[in-house]
C-alpha positions in Angstrom: 0.0 0.0 0.0 2.6 2.5 1.0 4.4 2.1 -2.3 1.8 4.2 -3.9 2.5 7.3 -1.8 4.0 9.4 -4.5 1.0 8.7 -6.8 -1.7 9.6 -4.3 -2.0 13.2 -5.5 -1.6 14.1 -9.1 -2.8 17.1 -11.1 -5.1 16.8 -14.0 -6.4 13.3 -13.4 -5.6 11.4 -16.6 -3.7 14.3 -18.0 -6.5 15.3 -20.5 -7.3 18.9 -21.2 -10.6 18.5 -19.3 -8.7 17.0 -16.3 -6.2 19.8 -16.3 -9.1 22.3 -16.3 -10.7 20.6 -13.4 -7.5 20.6 -11.4 -7.0 24.3 -12.0 -10.5 25.1 -10.9 -11.1 22.5 -8.1 -7.7 21.3 -7.0 -5.7 18.1 -7.2 -7.2 14.7 -7.7 -6.5 12.6 -4.6 -6.4 8.8 -5.0 -6.8 5.9 -2.6 -10.0 6.9 -0.7 -13.1 5.2 0.6 -16.3 7.3 0.2 -19.8 6.5 1.5 -22.9 8.5 0.7 -25.0 9.4 3.8 -28.7 10.6 3.5 -30.4 12.8 6.0 -29.7 13.0 9.7 -30.8 9.4 10.3 -27.6 8.2 8.5 -25.3 11.2 9.1 -25.7 11.9 12.8 -25.1 8.3 14.0 -21.9 8.1 12.0 -20.7 11.5 13.5 -21.5 10.3 17.0 -19.6 7.0 16.5 -16.6 8.9 15.0 -16.5 11.4 17.9 -16.8 8.5 20.5 -13.8 6.8 18.8 -11.5 9.9 18.9 -8.2 9.4 20.7 -6.2 12.5 19.7 -8.3 15.3 18.3 -11.7 16.3 16.9 -12.2 19.1 14.4 -15.9 20.2 14.1 -17.1 23.1 11.9 -20.8 24.0 11.5 -22.5 27.1 10.1 -25.5 26.7 12.4 -25.6 24.9 15.8 -29.0 24.9 17.5 -29.3 24.9 21.2 -32.0 22.2 21.2 -32.2 18.5 21.9 -29.9 17.6 19.0 -27.4 20.4 19.8 -27.3 19.4 23.5 -26.6 15.8 22.4 -23.5 16.8 20.4 -22.5 19.4 23.1 -22.5 16.8 25.8 -20.5 14.4 23.6 -17.9 16.9 22.7 -17.6 18.1 26.3 -17.1 14.5 27.5 -14.3 13.8 25.0 -12.6 17.0 26.0 -12.7 15.9 29.6 -11.0 12.6 28.5 -8.1 14.6 27.2 -9.0 14.7 23.5 -8.2 18.0 21.8 -11.7 19.2 20.7 -11.9 22.3 18.5 -15.2 23.8 17.3 -15.9 26.6 14.9 -19.4 28.1 14.6 -20.5 31.0 12.4 -21.6 34.2 14.2 -24.4 34.9 11.8 -25.4 31.3 11.3 -25.9 30.7 15.0 -27.4 34.1 15.8 -30.8 33.4 17.4 -30.2 29.6 17.3 -27.6 29.2 20.2 -26.8 31.8 22.9 -23.5 32.5 24.4 -24.0 30.3 27.4 -24.3 27.3 25.1 -20.8 27.8 23.9 -19.4 28.9 27.3 -20.5 25.5 28.7 -18.4 23.8 26.0 -15.4 26.1 26.7 -15.7 25.4 30.5 -15.5 21.6 29.7 -12.2 22.1 27.8 -13.5 22.5 24.2 -11.6 25.2 22.3 -14.4 27.2 20.7 -14.0 29.8 18.0 -16.7 32.2 16.7 -16.2 32.9 13.0 -16.3 36.5 11.8 -18.2 38.3 14.6 -18.9 42.0 13.9 -15.9 44.4 13.8 -16.1 48.2 13.7 -13.4 48.4 11.0 -15.3 46.0 8.7 -18.9 47.4 8.1 -19.8 44.8 5.6 -17.8 41.9 6.9 -21.0 40.1 7.8 -21.6 39.3 4.2 -18.9 36.6 4.0 -19.7 33.7 6.2 -18.2 30.4 7.2 -20.8 28.2 5.6 -18.8 25.0 5.8 -20.0 21.8 7.6 -17.4 19.2 8.4 -16.2 16.8 11.0 -12.7 15.3 11.2 -11.3 12.8 13.8 -7.7 12.0 14.3 -6.8 12.5 10.6 -8.4 9.1 10.1 -12.0 9.8 9.1 -13.9 12.9 7.9 -17.4 14.0 7.0 -18.3 16.8 4.5 -21.9 17.6 4.4 -24.8 20.0 4.0 -26.2 19.3 7.4 -25.9 21.6 10.4 -26.7 20.6 13.9 -30.3 20.9 15.0 -33.6 19.1 15.5 -35.0 20.3 12.2 -32.8 17.8 10.5 -34.3 15.0 12.5 -37.9 16.2 12.4 -39.9 18.2 14.9 -43.0 17.2 16.7 -45.5 20.1 17.3 -49.1 20.3 18.4 -50.2 20.8 14.8 -48.5 17.6 13.6 -45.1 16.0 13.1 -43.0 17.9 10.6 -40.7 15.9 8.3 -37.0 15.9 8.8 -35.1 18.0 6.4 -33.7 16.2 3.3 -29.9 16.6 3.2 -26.8 14.8 2.1 -23.3 14.2 3.3 -20.3 11.9 2.7 -18.0 9.9 4.9 -14.3 9.9 3.7 -11.4 7.7 4.7 -8.0 7.8 3.1 -5.4 10.5 2.0 -8.1 13.0 1.2 -8.7 13.5 4.9 -5.5 15.5 5.0 -6.9 18.0 2.7 -10.1 18.3 4.7 -8.0 18.9 7.9 -6.1 21.6 6.0 -9.4 23.3 5.1 -10.3 23.3 8.8 -6.9 24.8 9.7 -7.6 27.6 7.2 -10.8 28.7 8.8 -9.4 28.0 12.3 -6.6 30.5 11.5 -9.1 33.1 10.2 -11.0 32.7 13.4 -7.8 33.5 15.4 -6.4 30.1 16.2 -3.4 28.0 15.2 -3.4 24.2 14.9 -0.3 22.3 16.1 1.6 20.5 13.4 0.6 17.0 14.7 -3.1 17.9 13.9 -2.2 18.6 10.2 -1.2 15.2 8.8 0.3 14.9 5.4 -1.5 12.8 2.8 1.5 10.5 2.6 1.1 9.5 6.2 -2.6 8.4 5.9 -3.1 4.8 4.8 -4.9 4.1 1.5 -8.5 3.2 2.3 -10.0 2.4 -1.1 -9.8 3.1 -4.8 -12.0 6.2 -5.1 -10.5 9.4 -6.5 -11.8 12.8 -5.3 -11.1 16.5 -5.1 -11.6 18.6 -2.0 -12.8 22.1 -2.9 -12.3 24.5 0.0 -13.7 27.7 -1.4 -12.9 31.1 0.1 -14.4 34.5 -0.7 -13.5 36.0 -4.1 -12.0 32.8 -5.5 -15.0 31.2 -7.2 -13.3 27.8 -7.4 -16.5 25.8 -7.3 -18.3 28.3 -9.5 -15.7 27.7 -12.3 -16.0 24.0 -11.7 -19.8 24.1 -12.0 -19.5 26.0 -15.2 -17.0 23.4 -16.5 -19.3 20.5 -15.6 -22.3 22.2 -17.4 -20.1 22.7 -20.5 -18.6 19.2 -20.6 -21.6 17.1 -19.6 -22.7 14.9 -22.5 -25.6 12.8 -21.2 -26.9 13.8 -17.8 -26.6 16.6 -15.3 -28.8 16.3 -12.2 -28.7 19.0 -9.6 -30.2 19.5 -6.2 -30.1 22.8 -4.4 -31.7 24.5 -1.4 -31.4 28.2 -2.4 -31.1 28.3 -6.2 -30.4 31.8 -7.6 -28.3 31.0 -10.6 -26.2 33.8 -12.2 -26.8 34.7 -15.8 -23.7 32.8 -17.0 -24.6 29.7 -15.1 -28.3 29.7 -16.3 -27.0 30.1 -19.8 -24.6 27.2 -19.3 -27.5 25.0 -18.2 -29.6 26.2 -21.1 -26.9 25.3 -23.6 -26.5 21.9 -22.1 -30.2 21.2 -22.3 -30.4 22.5 -25.8 -27.5 20.1 -26.7 -29.7 17.1 -25.6 -28.2 16.7 -22.2 -30.7 15.6 -19.6 -30.5 18.5 -17.2 -32.6 18.3 -14.0 -32.9 20.6 -11.0 -34.5 19.7 -7.7 -35.4 22.6 -5.4 -37.6 23.0 -2.2 -41.3 23.7 -2.5 -41.1 25.3 1.0 -38.1 27.2 2.5 -37.0 28.2 6.0 -36.2 31.6 4.5 -39.3 33.7 3.9 -39.7 34.7 0.2 -37.0 32.4 -1.1 -39.4 30.2 -3.1 -40.8 33.2 -5.0 -37.4 34.7 -5.7 -36.0 31.3 -6.8 -39.0 30.6 -9.0 -38.7 34.0 -10.7 -35.5 32.8 -12.5 -36.8 29.4 -13.6 -38.6 30.3 -16.8 -35.5 30.6 -19.1 -34.4 27.1 -17.9 -37.8 25.6 -18.6 -37.9 27.1 -22.0 -34.6 25.5 -22.9 -35.7 22.1 -21.8 -34.3 21.9 -18.3 -36.6 19.7 -16.1 -37.3 21.3 -12.7 -38.8 19.6 -9.7 -40.0 20.8 -6.3 -39.5 18.6 -3.2 -42.7 17.8 -1.4 -41.3 17.4 2.1 -40.6 19.9 4.8 -37.3 21.3 3.3 -34.8 20.0 0.7 -31.5 21.3 2.0 -29.1 19.1 0.0 -26.5 20.6 -2.3 -25.5 17.9 -4.8 -24.8 17.2 -8.4 -24.1 14.1 -10.5 -23.1 14.1 -14.2 -22.7 11.5 -16.9 -22.7 8.7 -14.3 -19.1 9.3 -13.3 -18.8 12.8 -11.6 -20.6 13.7 -8.4 -20.4 16.6 -5.9 -21.6 16.9 -2.3 -21.0 19.7 0.2 -22.1 23.0 1.5 -22.2 25.3 -1.6 -25.5 26.5 -2.9 -26.1 27.5 -6.5 -26.1 31.3 -5.9 -23.5 34.0 -6.2 -23.0 34.6 -2.4 -22.3 31.0 -1.9 -20.0 30.6 -4.9 -17.9 33.7 -4.3 -18.8 35.2 -1.0 -18.5 32.5 1.6 -16.1 29.9 3.0 -17.5 26.7 1.6 -16.4 23.0 1.5 -17.3 20.4 -1.1 -16.0 17.1 -2.4 -16.0 16.1 -6.0 -15.9 12.4 -6.5 -14.8 10.9 -9.8 -16.0 7.3 -9.4 -18.6 5.4 -11.4 -20.0 3.2 -8.6 -20.4 6.2 -6.3 -22.1 8.2 -9.1 -24.5 5.4 -9.6 -25.4 5.5 -5.9 -26.0 9.3 -6.2 -28.2 8.8 -9.3 -30.3 6.2 -7.5 -30.7 8.6 -4.5 -31.7 11.4 -6.9 -34.3 9.3 -8.6 -35.8 8.4 -5.2 -36.0 12.1 -4.4 -37.8 12.8 -7.6 -40.4 10.2 -6.7 -41.3 12.5 -3.8 -41.3 15.7 -5.9 -43.5 17.5 -8.4 -42.3 18.7 -11.8 -42.8 22.3 -12.7 -44.1 22.9 -16.2 -44.6 26.0 -18.3 -48.2 25.3 -19.2 -49.5 25.3 -15.6 -49.5 28.4 -13.4 -49.6 26.4 -10.2 -48.5 22.8 -10.7 -50.4 20.1 -8.7 -48.5 18.7 -5.8 -48.7 15.0 -5.3 -49.5 15.1 -1.6 -51.7 12.8 0.5 -54.6 14.3 2.3 -52.8 14.2 5.6 -49.7 15.8 4.1 -51.8 18.5 2.5 -53.5 19.3 5.8 -50.2 19.3 7.5 -48.8 21.9 5.1 -51.8 24.1 5.4 -51.6 24.0 9.2 -48.0 25.1 9.3 -47.2 28.6 10.2 -45.6 30.9 7.6 -41.9 30.4 7.9 -40.1 33.3 9.3 -36.8 34.8 8.1 -34.0 32.7 9.4 -31.5 35.0 11.2 -28.8 32.7 10.0 -29.4 33.4 6.3 -27.5 36.6 5.6 -26.0 35.3 2.4 -29.4 34.2 1.1 -30.8 37.6 1.9 -28.1 39.3 -0.1 -28.7 36.8 -2.9 -32.4 37.6 -3.0 -31.6 41.3 -3.3 -29.5 40.5 -6.4 -32.3 38.4 -7.9 -34.8 41.2 -7.1 -32.7 43.8 -8.9 -32.3 41.5 -11.9 -36.1 41.0 -12.3 -36.9 44.7 -11.7 -34.2 45.7 -14.2 -35.6 43.3 -16.8 -39.1 44.7 -16.3 -38.0 48.3 -16.6 -35.7 47.8 -19.6 -37.8 45.1 -21.3 -34.7 43.2 -22.5 -36.2 39.8 -21.9 -39.6 38.1 -21.6 -40.9 37.9 -18.0 -43.0 35.0 -16.7 -45.9 34.7 -14.3 -43.6 33.5 -11.5 -41.8 36.8 -11.6 -45.0 38.7 -10.9 -44.6 38.4 -7.1 -41.0 39.7 -7.4 -42.2 42.7 -9.4 -44.9 43.5 -6.8 -42.1 43.4 -4.1 -39.9 45.7 -6.2 -42.7 48.1 -6.9 -43.7 48.2 -3.2 -40.1 48.7 -2.0 -39.5 51.5 -4.5 -42.8 53.2 -3.6 -41.9 53.0 0.1 -38.5 54.5 -0.5 -40.0 57.3 -2.7 -42.6 58.1 0.0 -39.9 58.3 2.7 -37.8 60.5 0.5 -40.7 62.9 -0.2 -42.1 62.9 3.3 -38.9 62.7 5.4 -35.8 63.5 3.2 -33.6 63.2 6.2 -34.8 59.7 6.7 -32.9 58.8 3.5 -30.0 61.2 3.7 -29.1 60.6 7.4 -28.6 56.8 7.1 -26.6 57.2 4.0 -24.4 59.8 5.7 -23.9 57.7 8.8 -22.9 54.7 6.6 -20.5 56.8 4.7 -18.9 58.1 7.9 -18.7 54.6 9.3 -17.0 53.3 6.1 -14.6 56.3 6.1 -13.5 55.7 9.7 -13.2 52.0 9.1 -10.9 52.7 6.1 -8.8 55.0 8.3 -8.5 52.4 11.1 -7.5 49.7 8.7 -5.0 51.9 7.0 -3.5 52.9 10.4 -3.1 49.3 11.3 -1.0 48.8 8.2 1.2 51.8 8.8 4.4 49.8 9.1 4.0 47.9 5.9 5.7 50.6 3.7 8.8 50.6 5.8 9.1 46.8 5.6 8.2 46.8 1.9 5.3 44.5 2.4 2.6 44.1 -0.2 
């Protein structure tokens, strides 16, 4: 086994132009791994728990949202117990993601038990818009031996919630278990965000790929995206351009850019079977209407679009041509592609891709296809399910969805711009968005006419804040010129 060490990581896969392009966008192809697909919390959480219990040296845990509920307490108690045993336990949570979901005392209890806790990107005076970029990654790594990359956060909603008005389905989500040399790259990704959050990992917690035994014959890439790089965005565009037979996508907050929508349209018009699975209900208020507003160009090109009939479809996956598959945290929207810290794995393995395809087809059996000739497609729900959905309260805006909020603003501006300039045909689904745009513009106009200072003062305060922030940041860099640093 160890004779293959020098061949574990190679650029470009088979050395083809397509392989080289993938390596430049998504990173090196890492050989010698075992990968297992895990569906929903019922498969993911037990594996996480078993891995944490088996830890002997360290645990690295990174989650965008951690809820202080029954599920959150379960993982909190387990991590605290391992820390008391002497295992190095390090936890990163996102400030925006956990806002309103877990209070400070939840994390203080962990710290008191010996867990080293880091809050990612809390507010800073010298960074007025720093809140836009978030740590949206979800991963768990134990002893450099086994790792999980997933779309699941920690909370009861992934397991299903019982309420007086009925039992709500668990959220649909997907993750992968990885063993082999690729774990080293996942550990490196954790180290990256740990450093940004103000910590430093000791060298022994950053194993090299050459020191991790081969665990299987699966080749994969670990895509650890950081803001302004767009690694996965370039990869997704490549996949859309190179797919020849199938491209099946699932996404929780789809707000595709113009270039990505056009890439999917071109693929569908070239007889590629392009499918997109999205939620029919969202934890983010208004997301369904905003997402639907951009679907008409895809439908017109032949892309088949389905809405999940369960409580929430939160998975972020793709499978193409029965050989290429992606699982991770990145949503198909601009803020996720280029604004956040994200973590995904791209598996290039035919058996794994077949498992992904089977899971996707199972999901479509619980979904309803959106078609152009129906304004409101019928949803294949049982009587009990229909009554359950009608009895649910209107979902409130999730406080941990700052990136989705910004992405909705982008989509709103695109629709309003198209309506004003008349540069493309608008569909019925965009009517709601135009109502919102008209209402918002009318409200701003009314405020400007009635209380001009109500518009001018906030803008002036924001400008002053940004100016002071720039001066503070420049002052902190005052020694760079003397040291000739760039």
